[in-house]
C-alpha angles and dihedrals in degrees: 000000000000091000088048094048089050090050093051091046091052091049096047092044088076084081108082093212094056092041091056091059118102110261090246089059093047090051091046090053092051092047090052094047132093122204118245130189127206133190121221108279094022117133120230092193142340133233104271096031122127122246115292099172153294111286135207120193114227095173142347126034140268133195125227106213147159135198123240126221089266093053096253115141121235118202110213101177145349118231115209139170108317096025122128122196148151098071097120098072091044091055101042101030093228124131122273108281095207145028116252117201132176112243091184135020105291140196114202138184109226119201103190122218098263092049092046089052089055092048089052087060089069112084097217091054096045090050090052092049086055092051091047090054090047089055089050091053093049092050090051091052091049090053093051092046090051093050093049102040112016131089119246088251093055093043091053091049095047094050092048091052089049093052091043088058094047100270106250090010091063096191111195093239115068117216120237092229133047117204101217136116121236089240092054092047091051089051091052092049095043092232131121121267087244094057093044091050094052089054094046093049089052091052088047092052091049091055094247098114143012123203129229138172106295092345141077116211119212109222096173116030091176092055093046091052087051089053092050095043116121130193 
């Protein structure tokens, strides 16, 4: 069990938020958590559900999505190894605002509501939760700012950089390949497939990206960062 705990700690410490927690808090979280396995396509929770827990992704990937009035799915985010999510409903008591579904086989840590409440009595953990919420607010303001003020090329580059660093995990080291389909990326950006395809092809011609089945490979991180730079 000790080896298993150490392996989990190493895996989750790819997330700067988790890594910044005191070791005692990280171990308390692991001690309070149950392990949960999901099959591809299995839903963790639906929009409108009550809080079922605070979740950490050990492996696999999940999509955070919602349905429009016309029945079309909008993918808002992808949660991968290192991501923690689900705290909002535990804190405000309101229903889940989105659907969360496994897109790959997943292993999660689940901290159920009673255990989460006990952790919140610990000052270091409660401060960490406040910091996590602040990071979410900053990210949301950034998305709104991009949508209002940035060119489509800049928006595409910035979203790919975010995904390469693990989206809300934002690991310091970006991956060379992003496992996302063009359809899903277009949904995240709120643009048509045609508009996205035009921008991606431009980045391919510039030698910044290459496109594969269900993935986008980053050939020049420095150039992608230049495309996504603002100010």
